[in-house]
N, C-alpha and C positions, 0 to 999 in steps of 0.2 A: 889762713883764711876758706873757708868751708862758703859754696856759693850754690846755692842753690835754685833748677830753672826747672815751669812751669812751661809747658804749651801745651797750650790747648789746638789739637789740628782742623785743621781745614775741614767742612762736609759742605751736599749740597742741601738745602731744604726747601720745602712746597709747603709756597705762604693759605693762604685761603682759597686763594683767586685759581692755586694751579703755579703755577708762575714761581719759578726757580729760580732762587738769589745762592749764592758764597756767602757762607760765615767768613771773617777775617779772623787769622789765626794772631791771636794773644801771650803773647811773650812774657812770663814775668821771670826777672832775677831778682834773686837770694837772700843780701847778705846775710850772714847771722852775724858775724861780726856789728857789724854796723848797727843791728837792731839794741845788742847788748850795750853797744855803744850808748843807747838812746836810753836802754834803760836806765842804765847808771846819772845816765842827766837828770833824766826826773828823780833820782833816785837824790842826786845833788835840788834839783831846788828846791824838794823836797824841807830839807836838813837842815839848806837858808831861808828854809821862809822862820822853821822854829830857831835857827838865830839869829834872826831878826836882819838879816842882811839880803836887802829887795835886789838889787842888782845884780847878786853872783846868784837871788833864785831866777830871776825873769831870765838873766842871759842862760843859765841853765835848762831852765822848759825851752825857748826857746831855739837851743841845739838838741833838746829829746822829738822836739817834734818837727825837723830838719833832718834827725839821721833817721828816724822813725819808718817805717817802709809798710807799715799795715794801715796805721793810721789811726790804735792806741792810743798816743799822746798828741791829735789833733787839740781836741779841748785843752791842753794843758798849758799852754802863753798866755790864753784869755784869763783864766780862772787864778794863774799865779800872778798875774799882771794886778788883777783886782786884789789881790793880797797882799801883791807888793806899797798898792797904795794904799792901803790901809798901816804895814808899817808904818810909810813915811807921815800917812799925818798922827798916828798917835804911837807908834813904837812899838807897834805887834801885830799879829794879825787877829782878828774879830772873829768867831763861831760862826759867824755867815761865808768869812770869808775860807774857815779849811771844808766847809761844808761844800765849797766851791767845787774847791783841789781832789775833797776824796770823790766827789762826781763825777771828775774829768777825771780823773785815774783809777775808777770802777776800784768791782771786788778784788780780793786777791793780791799780792806780795804789796802793792804801795797802798790799796786800800786799810793795809796794818800798821803802815809803816806814818801813814799821815794822821790813823786815829794815836799812837804811840808819839810822836813827834809834836801835837799841838798842845796847846796849852791851858787852856781855856774851860 
């Protein structure tokens, strides 16, 4: 498992009044495998919506958001939750639900997956 650590160095700055202040060090670890697992969970959530499996979709969307280290999937659980509610009410995801999911994942591979999976 590869891990990347980003370190911002400390530095002393002067604000407008000339008062010195010290900026804190920020250490951010990025685990590539965890981010890849988040992507896989997001893909599974989208496919589960297409299959009409609301529980599996919601579970995978929550997993994607939990594993995500970059904020890419922060909106996914809400969008999938709305789409899952549509499945529970009518048996399938309506256009508005798919649009919300597409907006949550943005452009790119997951956006194309949403376009491929939706059946409206």
